[in-house]
N, CA, C and O atoms as a Maestro MAE file, in Angstrom:
{
 s_m_m2io_version
 :::
 2.0.0
}

f_m_ct {
 s_m_title
 :::
 protein
 m_atom[332] {
  # First column is atom index #
  i_m_mmod_type
  r_m_x_coord
  r_m_y_coord
  r_m_z_coord
  i_m_residue_number
  s_m_chain_name
  s_m_pdb_residue_name
  s_m_pdb_atom_name
  i_m_atomic_number
  :::
  1 25 -4.989 -1.454 7.711 1 A "MET " " N  " 7
  2 3 -3.397 -2.287 7.614 1 A "MET " " CA " 6
  3 2 -3.031 -1.895 6.587 1 A "MET " " C  " 6
  4 15 -3.815 -1.751 5.648 1 A "MET " " O  " 8
  5 25 -1.374 -1.545 6.478 2 A "LEU " " N  " 7
  6 3 -0.895 -1.614 5.149 2 A "LEU " " CA " 6
  7 2 0.446 -2.872 5.367 2 A "LEU " " C  " 6
  8 15 1.076 -3.162 6.384 2 A "LEU " " O  " 8
  9 25 0.535 -3.437 3.920 3 A "GLN " " N  " 7
  10 3 1.794 -3.835 4.120 3 A "GLN " " CA " 6
  11 2 2.741 -3.793 3.293 3 A "GLN " " C  " 6
  12 15 2.570 -3.589 2.091 3 A "GLN " " O  " 8
  13 25 4.232 -4.045 4.026 4 A "TRP " " N  " 7
  14 3 5.478 -3.785 3.342 4 A "TRP " " CA " 6
  15 2 6.458 -4.558 3.792 4 A "TRP " " C  " 6
  16 15 6.488 -4.569 5.023 4 A "TRP " " O  " 8
  17 25 7.628 -5.495 3.057 5 A "PRO " " N  " 7
  18 3 7.453 -5.067 1.455 5 A "PRO " " CA " 6
  19 2 6.857 -6.063 1.212 5 A "PRO " " C  " 6
  20 15 6.673 -6.899 2.097 5 A "PRO " " O  " 8
  21 25 6.341 -6.259 -0.217 6 A "PRO " " N  " 7
  22 3 5.404 -7.567 -0.752 6 A "PRO " " CA " 6
  23 2 7.078 -8.212 -1.366 6 A "PRO " " C  " 6
  24 15 8.117 -7.653 -1.719 6 A "PRO " " O  " 8
  25 25 6.703 -9.429 -1.270 7 A "LYS " " N  " 7
  26 3 7.587 -10.583 -1.796 7 A "LYS " " CA " 6
  27 2 7.330 -10.885 -3.508 7 A "LYS " " C  " 6
  28 15 6.213 -10.964 -4.019 7 A "LYS " " O  " 8
  29 25 8.514 -11.016 -4.173 8 A "LYS " " N  " 7
  30 3 8.715 -11.278 -5.590 8 A "LYS " " CA " 6
  31 2 7.943 -12.466 -5.749 8 A "LYS " " C  " 6
  32 15 8.398 -13.516 -5.296 8 A "LYS " " O  " 8
  33 25 6.315 -12.441 -6.604 9 A "LEU " " N  " 7
  34 3 5.856 -13.378 -7.005 9 A "LEU " " CA " 6
  35 2 6.277 -14.431 -8.210 9 A "LEU " " C  " 6
  36 15 6.246 -13.976 -9.353 9 A "LEU " " O  " 8
  37 25 6.603 -15.577 -8.055 10 A "ALA " " N  " 7
  38 3 7.072 -16.129 -9.038 10 A "ALA " " CA " 6
  39 2 5.928 -16.633 -9.929 10 A "ALA " " C  " 6
  40 15 6.227 -17.306 -10.916 10 A "ALA " " O  " 8
  41 25 4.969 -16.431 -9.728 11 A "GLY " " N  " 7
  42 3 4.096 -16.764 -10.734 11 A "GLY " " CA " 6
  43 2 2.388 -17.022 -10.195 11 A "GLY " " C  " 6
  44 15 2.222 -17.377 -9.029 11 A "GLY " " O  " 8
  45 25 1.500 -16.877 -10.860 12 A "LEU " " N  " 7
  46 3 0.166 -17.121 -10.128 12 A "LEU " " CA " 6
  47 2 -0.547 -18.112 -10.638 12 A "LEU " " C  " 6
  48 15 0.150 -18.491 -11.579 12 A "LEU " " O  " 8
  49 25 -1.527 -18.789 -10.609 13 A "THR " " N  " 7
  50 3 -2.206 -19.623 -10.696 13 A "THR " " CA " 6
  51 2 -3.623 -19.023 -11.457 13 A "THR " " C  " 6
  52 15 -4.085 -17.911 -11.198 13 A "THR " " O  " 8
  53 25 -4.235 -19.999 -12.468 14 A "ALA " " N  " 7
  54 3 -4.972 -19.447 -13.148 14 A "ALA " " CA " 6
  55 2 -6.393 -18.787 -12.725 14 A "ALA " " C  " 6
  56 15 -7.313 -18.630 -13.528 14 A "ALA " " O  " 8
  57 25 -6.443 -18.450 -11.456 15 A "ASP " " N  " 7
  58 3 -7.165 -17.372 -10.624 15 A "ASP " " CA " 6
  59 2 -6.629 -16.154 -9.931 15 A "ASP " " C  " 6
  60 15 -7.147 -15.418 -9.092 15 A "ASP " " O  " 8
  61 25 -5.372 -16.137 -10.546 16 A "GLY " " N  " 7
  62 3 -4.617 -14.940 -10.014 16 A "GLY " " CA " 6
  63 2 -4.021 -14.772 -8.886 16 A "GLY " " C  " 6
  64 15 -3.313 -13.804 -8.608 16 A "GLY " " O  " 8
  65 25 -4.349 -15.999 -7.946 17 A "ARG " " N  " 7
  66 3 -3.603 -16.294 -7.007 17 A "ARG " " CA " 6
  67 2 -2.028 -16.699 -6.817 17 A "ARG " " C  " 6
  68 15 -1.522 -17.663 -7.392 17 A "ARG " " O  " 8
  69 25 -1.294 -15.785 -5.889 18 A "PRO " " N  " 7
  70 3 0.335 -16.929 -6.117 18 A "PRO " " CA " 6
  71 2 0.667 -18.022 -5.918 18 A "PRO " " C  " 6
  72 15 0.251 -18.681 -4.965 18 A "PRO " " O  " 8
  73 25 1.296 -18.341 -6.579 19 A "ARG " " N  " 7
  74 3 1.372 -20.011 -6.343 19 A "ARG " " CA " 6
  75 2 2.738 -20.307 -5.208 19 A "ARG " " C  " 6
  76 15 2.970 -21.493 -4.977 19 A "ARG " " O  " 8
  77 25 3.377 -19.548 -4.707 20 A "GLU " " N  " 7
  78 3 4.165 -19.459 -3.333 20 A "GLU " " CA " 6
  79 2 3.490 -18.611 -2.383 20 A "GLU " " C  " 6
  80 15 2.857 -17.573 -2.576 20 A "GLU " " O  " 8
  81 25 3.808 -19.411 -1.035 21 A "GLU " " N  " 7
  82 3 3.685 -18.453 -0.109 21 A "GLU " " CA " 6
  83 2 4.297 -16.887 -0.097 21 A "GLU " " C  " 6
  84 15 5.335 -16.773 -0.749 21 A "GLU " " O  " 8
  85 25 3.740 -15.512 0.635 22 A "VAL " " N  " 7
  86 3 3.855 -14.820 0.523 22 A "VAL " " CA " 6
  87 2 3.728 -14.077 1.908 22 A "VAL " " C  " 6
  88 15 2.729 -13.997 2.622 22 A "VAL " " O  " 8
  89 25 4.724 -13.663 2.068 23 A "ARG " " N  " 7
  90 3 4.541 -13.265 3.686 23 A "ARG " " CA " 6
  91 2 5.204 -12.020 3.575 23 A "ARG " " C  " 6
  92 15 5.983 -11.579 2.730 23 A "ARG " " O  " 8
  93 25 4.606 -11.435 4.874 24 A "TYR " " N  " 7
  94 3 4.866 -9.681 4.524 24 A "TYR " " CA " 6
  95 2 5.271 -9.118 6.336 24 A "TYR " " C  " 6
  96 15 5.531 -9.713 7.382 24 A "TYR " " O  " 8
  97 25 5.143 -7.795 5.957 25 A "SER " " N  " 7
  98 3 5.826 -7.288 7.118 25 A "SER " " CA " 6
  99 2 4.758 -6.140 7.458 25 A "SER " " C  " 6
  100 15 4.608 -5.251 6.619 25 A "SER " " O  " 8
  101 25 4.129 -6.114 8.453 26 A "VAL " " N  " 7
  102 3 3.087 -4.976 8.907 26 A "VAL " " CA " 6
  103 2 3.574 -3.900 9.352 26 A "VAL " " C  " 6
  104 15 4.581 -3.783 10.051 26 A "VAL " " O  " 8
  105 25 2.772 -2.954 8.904 27 A "VAL " " N  " 7
  106 3 3.168 -1.691 9.226 27 A "VAL " " CA " 6
  107 2 1.686 -0.833 9.738 27 A "VAL " " C  " 6
  108 15 0.742 -0.853 8.948 27 A "VAL " " O  " 8
  109 25 1.553 -0.204 10.873 28 A "GLN " " N  " 7
  110 3 0.897 0.413 10.851 28 A "GLN " " CA " 6
  111 2 0.982 2.318 10.769 28 A "GLN " " C  " 6
  112 15 1.700 3.261 11.100 28 A "GLN " " O  " 8
  113 25 -0.385 1.975 10.039 29 A "LEU " " N  " 7
  114 3 -0.175 3.729 9.522 29 A "LEU " " CA " 6
  115 2 -1.530 4.644 9.265 29 A "LEU " " C  " 6
  116 15 -2.444 4.041 8.701 29 A "LEU " " O  " 8
  117 25 -1.816 6.296 9.676 30 A "TRP " " N  " 7
  118 3 -2.951 6.598 9.471 30 A "TRP " " CA " 6
  119 2 -3.467 6.526 8.008 30 A "TRP " " C  " 6
  120 15 -2.881 7.072 7.073 30 A "TRP " " O  " 8
  121 25 -4.354 5.971 7.914 31 A "LEU " " N  " 7
  122 3 -5.080 6.395 6.177 31 A "LEU " " CA " 6
  123 2 -5.386 7.892 6.392 31 A "LEU " " C  " 6
  124 15 -6.179 7.990 7.329 31 A "LEU " " O  " 8
  125 25 -5.070 9.052 5.897 32 A "VAL " " N  " 7
  126 3 -5.265 10.243 6.005 32 A "VAL " " CA " 6
  127 2 -6.665 10.379 4.249 32 A "VAL " " C  " 6
  128 15 -7.812 10.818 4.329 32 A "VAL " " O  " 8
  129 25 -6.092 9.932 3.152 33 A "LEU " " N  " 7
  130 3 -7.177 10.742 2.244 33 A "LEU " " CA " 6
  131 2 -6.864 9.418 1.428 33 A "LEU " " C  " 6
  132 15 -5.738 8.960 1.237 33 A "LEU " " O  " 8
  133 25 -8.036 8.897 0.992 34 A "GLU " " N  " 7
  134 3 -8.594 7.939 -0.132 34 A "GLU " " CA " 6
  135 2 -8.894 8.367 -1.366 34 A "GLU " " C  " 6
  136 15 -9.941 9.007 -1.467 34 A "GLU " " O  " 8
  137 25 -7.948 8.097 -2.798 35 A "GLU " " N  " 7
  138 3 -8.414 8.698 -3.849 35 A "GLU " " CA " 6
  139 2 -9.626 8.340 -4.233 35 A "GLU " " C  " 6
  140 15 -10.460 9.170 -4.594 35 A "GLU " " O  " 8
  141 25 -9.829 7.167 -4.197 36 A "LYS " " N  " 7
  142 3 -11.248 6.784 -4.898 36 A "LYS " " CA " 6
  143 2 -11.750 5.853 -3.790 36 A "LYS " " C  " 6
  144 15 -11.356 4.687 -3.789 36 A "LYS " " O  " 8
  145 25 -12.752 6.372 -2.672 37 A "PRO " " N  " 7
  146 3 -13.225 5.579 -1.222 37 A "PRO " " CA " 6
  147 2 -14.450 4.748 -2.103 37 A "PRO " " C  " 6
  148 15 -14.144 3.582 -1.851 37 A "PRO " " O  " 8
  149 25 -15.351 4.699 -2.765 38 A "GLU " " N  " 7
  150 3 -15.617 3.755 -3.402 38 A "GLU " " CA " 6
  151 2 -15.590 2.886 -3.744 38 A "GLU " " C  " 6
  152 15 -16.436 1.996 -3.660 38 A "GLU " " O  " 8
  153 25 -14.747 2.891 -4.159 39 A "THR " " N  " 7
  154 3 -14.053 1.042 -5.264 39 A "THR " " CA " 6
  155 2 -12.676 0.861 -4.395 39 A "THR " " C  " 6
  156 15 -11.858 0.139 -4.964 39 A "THR " " O  " 8
  157 25 -12.295 1.342 -3.220 40 A "LYS " " N  " 7
  158 3 -11.015 1.055 -2.756 40 A "LYS " " CA " 6
  159 2 -9.685 0.875 -3.386 40 A "LYS " " C  " 6
  160 15 -8.632 0.381 -2.981 40 A "LYS " " O  " 8
  161 25 -10.114 1.517 -4.686 41 A "SER " " N  " 7
  162 3 -8.464 1.564 -5.585 41 A "SER " " CA " 6
  163 2 -7.905 3.107 -5.815 41 A "SER " " C  " 6
  164 15 -8.465 4.149 -5.476 41 A "SER " " O  " 8
  165 25 -6.689 2.951 -6.461 42 A "GLY " " N  " 7
  166 3 -6.798 4.534 -6.258 42 A "GLY " " CA " 6
  167 2 -5.382 4.337 -5.534 42 A "GLY " " C  " 6
  168 15 -5.114 3.160 -5.295 42 A "GLY " " O  " 8
  169 25 -4.416 5.301 -5.137 43 A "TYR " " N  " 7
  170 3 -3.896 5.667 -4.030 43 A "TYR " " CA " 6
  171 2 -4.525 6.112 -2.834 43 A "TYR " " C  " 6
  172 15 -5.677 6.546 -2.824 43 A "TYR " " O  " 8
  173 25 -3.704 6.004 -1.690 44 A "LYS " " N  " 7
  174 3 -4.367 6.782 -0.538 44 A "LYS " " CA " 6
  175 2 -2.879 7.211 -0.028 44 A "LYS " " C  " 6
  176 15 -1.754 6.818 -0.336 44 A "LYS " " O  " 8
  177 25 -3.374 8.209 0.906 45 A "ILE " " N  " 7
  178 3 -2.278 8.899 1.345 45 A "ILE " " CA " 6
  179 2 -2.410 8.392 2.858 45 A "ILE " " C  " 6
  180 15 -3.407 8.328 3.577 45 A "ILE " " O  " 8
  181 25 -1.349 8.123 3.053 46 A "VAL " " N  " 7
  182 3 -0.879 7.445 4.462 46 A "VAL " " CA " 6
  183 2 -0.059 8.372 5.847 46 A "VAL " " C  " 6
  184 15 1.039 8.842 5.549 46 A "VAL " " O  " 8
  185 25 -0.341 8.516 6.657 47 A "TYR " " N  " 7
  186 3 0.695 9.349 8.071 47 A "TYR " " CA " 6
  187 2 1.346 8.317 8.714 47 A "TYR " " C  " 6
  188 15 0.652 7.378 9.103 47 A "TYR " " O  " 8
  189 25 2.908 8.291 8.967 48 A "ASP " " N  " 7
  190 3 3.676 7.395 10.120 48 A "ASP " " CA " 6
  191 2 3.969 8.340 11.293 48 A "ASP " " C  " 6
  192 15 4.867 9.170 11.150 48 A "ASP " " O  " 8
  193 25 3.330 8.283 12.358 49 A "GLU " " N  " 7
  194 3 3.604 9.490 13.313 49 A "GLU " " CA " 6
  195 2 4.726 8.706 14.218 49 A "GLU " " C  " 6
  196 15 5.139 9.194 15.270 49 A "GLU " " O  " 8
  197 25 5.085 7.709 13.816 50 A "LYS " " N  " 7
  198 3 6.697 7.593 14.346 50 A "LYS " " CA " 6
  199 2 7.573 8.255 13.805 50 A "LYS " " C  " 6
  200 15 8.535 8.609 14.487 50 A "LYS " " O  " 8
  201 25 7.472 8.693 12.113 51 A "THR " " N  " 7
  202 3 8.592 9.192 11.794 51 A "THR " " CA " 6
  203 2 8.061 11.044 11.049 51 A "THR " " C  " 6
  204 15 8.493 11.854 10.229 51 A "THR " " O  " 8
  205 25 7.017 10.910 11.907 52 A "ASP " " N  " 7
  206 3 5.980 12.398 11.422 52 A "ASP " " CA " 6
  207 2 6.146 12.670 9.739 52 A "ASP " " C  " 6
  208 15 6.228 13.686 9.049 52 A "ASP " " O  " 8
  209 25 6.149 11.631 9.544 53 A "LEU " " N  " 7
  210 3 6.131 11.580 7.080 53 A "LEU " " CA " 6
  211 2 4.799 11.219 7.083 53 A "LEU " " C  " 6
  212 15 4.151 10.542 7.881 53 A "LEU " " O  " 8
  213 25 4.362 12.029 5.611 54 A "PHE " " N  " 7
  214 3 3.437 11.419 4.824 54 A "PHE " " CA " 6
  215 2 3.946 10.392 3.825 54 A "PHE " " C  " 6
  216 15 5.151 10.448 3.579 54 A "PHE " " O  " 8
  217 25 3.227 9.470 3.215 55 A "GLY " " N  " 7
  218 3 3.432 8.696 2.641 55 A "GLY " " CA " 6
  219 2 2.518 8.278 1.645 55 A "GLY " " C  " 6
  220 15 1.417 8.805 1.804 55 A "GLY " " O  " 8
  221 25 2.624 7.091 0.131 56 A "LEU " " N  " 7
  222 3 1.673 6.611 -0.432 56 A "LEU " " CA " 6
  223 2 1.427 5.269 -0.493 56 A "LEU " " C  " 6
  224 15 2.208 4.403 -0.889 56 A "LEU " " O  " 8
  225 25 0.511 5.154 -0.160 57 A "ALA " " N  " 7
  226 3 -0.303 3.416 -0.518 57 A "ALA " " CA " 6
  227 2 -0.868 2.781 -1.017 57 A "ALA " " C  " 6
  228 15 -1.952 3.277 -0.709 57 A "ALA " " O  " 8
  229 25 -1.203 1.683 -1.845 58 A "ALA " " N  " 7
  230 3 -2.297 1.706 -3.163 58 A "ALA " " CA " 6
  231 2 -2.607 -0.056 -3.115 58 A "ALA " " C  " 6
  232 15 -1.890 -1.044 -3.275 58 A "ALA " " O  " 8
  233 25 -3.749 0.112 -2.875 59 A "SER " " N  " 7
  234 3 -4.477 -1.682 -2.786 59 A "SER " " CA " 6
  235 2 -2.927 -2.543 -3.790 59 A "SER " " C  " 6
  236 15 -2.065 -2.168 -4.584 59 A "SER " " O  " 8
  237 25 -3.316 -3.776 -3.136 60 A "GLY " " N  " 7
  238 3 -2.407 -4.795 -3.459 60 A "GLY " " CA " 6
  239 2 -3.066 -6.009 -3.976 60 A "GLY " " C  " 6
  240 15 -2.425 -7.001 -4.322 60 A "GLY " " O  " 8
  241 25 -4.381 -5.924 -4.027 61 A "GLU " " N  " 7
  242 3 -5.221 -7.031 -4.524 61 A "GLU " " CA " 6
  243 2 -5.583 -6.859 -6.177 61 A "GLU " " C  " 6
  244 15 -5.920 -5.779 -6.661 61 A "GLU " " O  " 8
  245 25 -5.458 -8.079 -6.930 62 A "PRO " " N  " 7
  246 3 -5.790 -8.615 -6.719 62 A "PRO " " CA " 6
  247 2 -4.332 -9.945 -6.173 62 A "PRO " " C  " 6
  248 15 -4.510 -11.106 -5.803 62 A "PRO " " O  " 8
  249 25 -3.085 -9.239 -6.315 63 A "LEU " " N  " 7
  250 3 -2.076 -10.012 -6.054 63 A "LEU " " CA " 6
  251 2 -1.561 -10.607 -5.175 63 A "LEU " " C  " 6
  252 15 -0.916 -11.646 -5.317 63 A "LEU " " O  " 8
  253 25 -1.859 -9.804 -3.736 64 A "ALA " " N  " 7
  254 3 -1.977 -9.807 -2.688 64 A "ALA " " CA " 6
  255 2 -2.908 -9.305 -1.843 64 A "ALA " " C  " 6
  256 15 -3.488 -8.301 -2.257 64 A "ALA " " O  " 8
  257 25 -3.325 -9.859 -0.399 65 A "PRO " " N  " 7
  258 3 -4.015 -9.013 -0.196 65 A "PRO " " CA " 6
  259 2 -3.751 -7.511 1.244 65 A "PRO " " C  " 6
  260 15 -2.722 -7.263 1.873 65 A "PRO " " O  " 8
  261 25 -4.933 -6.908 1.312 66 A "GLY " " N  " 7
  262 3 -4.210 -5.365 1.931 66 A "GLY " " CA " 6
  263 2 -3.776 -4.142 0.968 66 A "GLY " " C  " 6
  264 15 -3.965 -4.283 -0.240 66 A "GLY " " O  " 8
  265 25 -3.348 -3.255 1.331 67 A "ASP " " N  " 7
  266 3 -2.508 -2.515 0.960 67 A "ASP " " CA " 6
  267 2 -0.932 -2.439 0.969 67 A "ASP " " C  " 6
  268 15 -0.069 -2.775 1.780 67 A "ASP " " O  " 8
  269 25 -0.927 -1.886 -0.207 68 A "THR " " N  " 7
  270 3 1.090 -2.075 0.085 68 A "THR " " CA " 6
  271 2 1.504 -0.597 -0.110 68 A "THR " " C  " 6
  272 15 1.014 0.190 -0.920 68 A "THR " " O  " 8
  273 25 2.808 -0.292 1.057 69 A "PHE " " N  " 7
  274 3 2.717 0.862 1.348 69 A "PHE " " CA " 6
  275 2 4.098 0.996 -0.052 69 A "PHE " " C  " 6
  276 15 5.026 0.222 -0.288 69 A "PHE " " O  " 8
  277 25 3.774 2.056 -0.615 70 A "LEU " " N  " 7
  278 3 4.889 2.695 -1.805 70 A "LEU " " CA " 6
  279 2 5.903 3.338 -1.301 70 A "LEU " " C  " 6
  280 15 6.983 2.923 -1.721 70 A "LEU " " O  " 8
  281 25 5.975 4.482 -0.309 71 A "GLY " " N  " 7
  282 3 6.958 4.624 0.182 71 A "GLY " " CA " 6
  283 2 7.088 6.347 0.935 71 A "GLY " " C  " 6
  284 15 6.267 7.037 0.331 71 A "GLY " " O  " 8
  285 25 7.657 7.010 1.762 72 A "SER " " N  " 7
  286 3 7.305 8.024 1.913 72 A "SER " " CA " 6
  287 2 7.978 9.345 1.367 72 A "SER " " C  " 6
  288 15 9.102 9.478 0.881 72 A "SER " " O  " 8
  289 25 7.189 10.096 1.535 73 A "TYR " " N  " 7
  290 3 7.353 11.233 -0.071 73 A "TYR " " CA " 6
  291 2 7.398 12.455 0.782 73 A "TYR " " C  " 6
  292 15 7.265 13.461 0.086 73 A "TYR " " O  " 8
  293 25 7.618 12.853 2.745 74 A "GLY " " N  " 7
  294 3 7.859 14.194 3.204 74 A "GLY " " CA " 6
  295 2 6.391 14.500 3.811 74 A "GLY " " C  " 6
  296 15 5.536 13.778 4.323 74 A "GLY " " O  " 8
  297 25 6.468 15.851 3.539 75 A "THR " " N  " 7
  298 3 5.089 16.817 4.040 75 A "THR " " CA " 6
  299 2 3.155 15.780 3.134 75 A "THR " " C  " 6
  300 15 2.772 14.894 2.371 75 A "THR " " O  " 8
  301 25 2.787 16.684 3.906 76 A "PHE " " N  " 7
  302 3 1.044 16.195 2.896 76 A "PHE " " CA " 6
  303 2 1.228 16.812 1.386 76 A "PHE " " C  " 6
  304 15 0.836 16.314 0.330 76 A "PHE " " O  " 8
  305 25 1.714 17.652 1.525 77 A "ILE " " N  " 7
  306 3 1.799 18.368 -0.202 77 A "ILE " " CA " 6
  307 2 2.844 17.889 -0.555 77 A "ILE " " C  " 6
  308 15 2.585 17.638 -1.731 77 A "ILE " " O  " 8
  309 25 3.922 17.552 -0.382 78 A "GLU " " N  " 7
  310 3 4.177 16.258 -1.133 78 A "GLU " " CA " 6
  311 2 3.935 15.572 -1.915 78 A "GLU " " C  " 6
  312 15 4.028 15.589 -3.142 78 A "GLU " " O  " 8
  313 25 3.407 14.528 -0.797 79 A "THR " " N  " 7
  314 3 2.928 13.544 -1.097 79 A "THR " " CA " 6
  315 2 1.671 13.662 -2.130 79 A "THR " " C  " 6
  316 15 1.558 12.933 -3.115 79 A "THR " " O  " 8
  317 25 0.831 14.584 -1.804 80 A "LEU " " N  " 7
  318 3 -0.435 14.895 -2.648 80 A "LEU " " CA " 6
  319 2 0.268 14.961 -4.233 80 A "LEU " " C  " 6
  320 15 -0.076 14.143 -5.087 80 A "LEU " " O  " 8
  321 25 1.259 15.997 -4.508 81 A "GLU " " N  " 7
  322 3 1.930 16.179 -5.372 81 A "GLU " " CA " 6
  323 2 2.523 15.095 -6.313 81 A "GLU " " C  " 6
  324 15 2.609 15.268 -7.529 81 A "GLU " " O  " 8
  325 25 3.044 13.640 -5.491 82 A "ALA " " N  " 7
  326 3 3.694 12.819 -6.076 82 A "ALA " " CA " 6
  327 2 2.730 11.685 -6.310 82 A "ALA " " C  " 6
  328 15 3.134 10.573 -6.648 82 A "ALA " " O  " 8
  329 25 1.201 12.021 -6.096 83 A "MET " " N  " 7
  330 3 -0.098 11.154 -6.601 83 A "MET " " CA " 6
  331 2 -0.005 11.170 -8.333 83 A "MET " " C  " 6
  332 15 -0.860 10.591 -9.002 83 A "MET " " O  " 8
  :::
 }
 m_bond[331] {
  # First column is bond index #
  i_m_from
  i_m_to
  i_m_order
  :::
  1 1 2 1
  2 2 3 1
  3 3 4 2
  4 3 5 1
  5 5 6 1
  6 6 7 1
  7 7 8 2
  8 7 9 1
  9 9 10 1
  10 10 11 1
  11 11 12 2
  12 11 13 1
  13 13 14 1
  14 14 15 1
  15 15 16 2
  16 15 17 1
  17 17 18 1
  18 18 19 1
  19 19 20 2
  20 19 21 1
  21 21 22 1
  22 22 23 1
  23 23 24 2
  24 23 25 1
  25 25 26 1
  26 26 27 1
  27 27 28 2
  28 27 29 1
  29 29 30 1
  30 30 31 1
  31 31 32 2
  32 31 33 1
  33 33 34 1
  34 34 35 1
  35 35 36 2
  36 35 37 1
  37 37 38 1
  38 38 39 1
  39 39 40 2
  40 39 41 1
  41 41 42 1
  42 42 43 1
  43 43 44 2
  44 43 45 1
  45 45 46 1
  46 46 47 1
  47 47 48 2
  48 47 49 1
  49 49 50 1
  50 50 51 1
  51 51 52 2
  52 51 53 1
  53 53 54 1
  54 54 55 1
  55 55 56 2
  56 55 57 1
  57 57 58 1
  58 58 59 1
  59 59 60 2
  60 59 61 1
  61 61 62 1
  62 62 63 1
  63 63 64 2
  64 63 65 1
  65 65 66 1
  66 66 67 1
  67 67 68 2
  68 67 69 1
  69 69 70 1
  70 70 71 1
  71 71 72 2
  72 71 73 1
  73 73 74 1
  74 74 75 1
  75 75 76 2
  76 75 77 1
  77 77 78 1
  78 78 79 1
  79 79 80 2
  80 79 81 1
  81 81 82 1
  82 82 83 1
  83 83 84 2
  84 83 85 1
  85 85 86 1
  86 86 87 1
  87 87 88 2
  88 87 89 1
  89 89 90 1
  90 90 91 1
  91 91 92 2
  92 91 93 1
  93 93 94 1
  94 94 95 1
  95 95 96 2
  96 95 97 1
  97 97 98 1
  98 98 99 1
  99 99 100 2
  100 99 101 1
  101 101 102 1
  102 102 103 1
  103 103 104 2
  104 103 105 1
  105 105 106 1
  106 106 107 1
  107 107 108 2
  108 107 109 1
  109 109 110 1
  110 110 111 1
  111 111 112 2
  112 111 113 1
  113 113 114 1
  114 114 115 1
  115 115 116 2
  116 115 117 1
  117 117 118 1
  118 118 119 1
  119 119 120 2
  120 119 121 1
  121 121 122 1
  122 122 123 1
  123 123 124 2
  124 123 125 1
  125 125 126 1
  126 126 127 1
  127 127 128 2
  128 127 129 1
  129 129 130 1
  130 130 131 1
  131 131 132 2
  132 131 133 1
  133 133 134 1
  134 134 135 1
  135 135 136 2
  136 135 137 1
  137 137 138 1
  138 138 139 1
  139 139 140 2
  140 139 141 1
  141 141 142 1
  142 142 143 1
  143 143 144 2
  144 143 145 1
  145 145 146 1
  146 146 147 1
  147 147 148 2
  148 147 149 1
  149 149 150 1
  150 150 151 1
  151 151 152 2
  152 151 153 1
  153 153 154 1
  154 154 155 1
  155 155 156 2
  156 155 157 1
  157 157 158 1
  158 158 159 1
  159 159 160 2
  160 159 161 1
  161 161 162 1
  162 162 163 1
  163 163 164 2
  164 163 165 1
  165 165 166 1
  166 166 167 1
  167 167 168 2
  168 167 169 1
  169 169 170 1
  170 170 171 1
  171 171 172 2
  172 171 173 1
  173 173 174 1
  174 174 175 1
  175 175 176 2
  176 175 177 1
  177 177 178 1
  178 178 179 1
  179 179 180 2
  180 179 181 1
  181 181 182 1
  182 182 183 1
  183 183 184 2
  184 183 185 1
  185 185 186 1
  186 186 187 1
  187 187 188 2
  188 187 189 1
  189 189 190 1
  190 190 191 1
  191 191 192 2
  192 191 193 1
  193 193 194 1
  194 194 195 1
  195 195 196 2
  196 195 197 1
  197 197 198 1
  198 198 199 1
  199 199 200 2
  200 199 201 1
  201 201 202 1
  202 202 203 1
  203 203 204 2
  204 203 205 1
  205 205 206 1
  206 206 207 1
  207 207 208 2
  208 207 209 1
  209 209 210 1
  210 210 211 1
  211 211 212 2
  212 211 213 1
  213 213 214 1
  214 214 215 1
  215 215 216 2
  216 215 217 1
  217 217 218 1
  218 218 219 1
  219 219 220 2
  220 219 221 1
  221 221 222 1
  222 222 223 1
  223 223 224 2
  224 223 225 1
  225 225 226 1
  226 226 227 1
  227 227 228 2
  228 227 229 1
  229 229 230 1
  230 230 231 1
  231 231 232 2
  232 231 233 1
  233 233 234 1
  234 234 235 1
  235 235 236 2
  236 235 237 1
  237 237 238 1
  238 238 239 1
  239 239 240 2
  240 239 241 1
  241 241 242 1
  242 242 243 1
  243 243 244 2
  244 243 245 1
  245 245 246 1
  246 246 247 1
  247 247 248 2
  248 247 249 1
  249 249 250 1
  250 250 251 1
  251 251 252 2
  252 251 253 1
  253 253 254 1
  254 254 255 1
  255 255 256 2
  256 255 257 1
  257 257 258 1
  258 258 259 1
  259 259 260 2
  260 259 261 1
  261 261 262 1
  262 262 263 1
  263 263 264 2
  264 263 265 1
  265 265 266 1
  266 266 267 1
  267 267 268 2
  268 267 269 1
  269 269 270 1
  270 270 271 1
  271 271 272 2
  272 271 273 1
  273 273 274 1
  274 274 275 1
  275 275 276 2
  276 275 277 1
  277 277 278 1
  278 278 279 1
  279 279 280 2
  280 279 281 1
  281 281 282 1
  282 282 283 1
  283 283 284 2
  284 283 285 1
  285 285 286 1
  286 286 287 1
  287 287 288 2
  288 287 289 1
  289 289 290 1
  290 290 291 1
  291 291 292 2
  292 291 293 1
  293 293 294 1
  294 294 295 1
  295 295 296 2
  296 295 297 1
  297 297 298 1
  298 298 299 1
  299 299 300 2
  300 299 301 1
  301 301 302 1
  302 302 303 1
  303 303 304 2
  304 303 305 1
  305 305 306 1
  306 306 307 1
  307 307 308 2
  308 307 309 1
  309 309 310 1
  310 310 311 1
  311 311 312 2
  312 311 313 1
  313 313 314 1
  314 314 315 1
  315 315 316 2
  316 315 317 1
  317 317 318 1
  318 318 319 1
  319 319 320 2
  320 319 321 1
  321 321 322 1
  322 322 323 1
  323 323 324 2
  324 323 325 1
  325 325 326 1
  326 326 327 1
  327 327 328 2
  328 327 329 1
  329 329 330 1
  330 330 331 1
  331 331 332 2
  :::
 }
}
């Protein structure tokens, strides 16, 4: 599940967690390709069947739980080139 948009963080505690409550909108997208599946880091290519567009996501850890949707880039090839 990808999370968008992230709320601006005012500051972090010593362990790297946000000092304030962070709220997210949940967007359901298809995961098509993961750049580094063994570590879950790097970019992810996602597909939104409602808009028929591909886009990029990235891990929000350790600042935010889950993945962060970065935006739509068009076709799969256009999105791949944007990585």
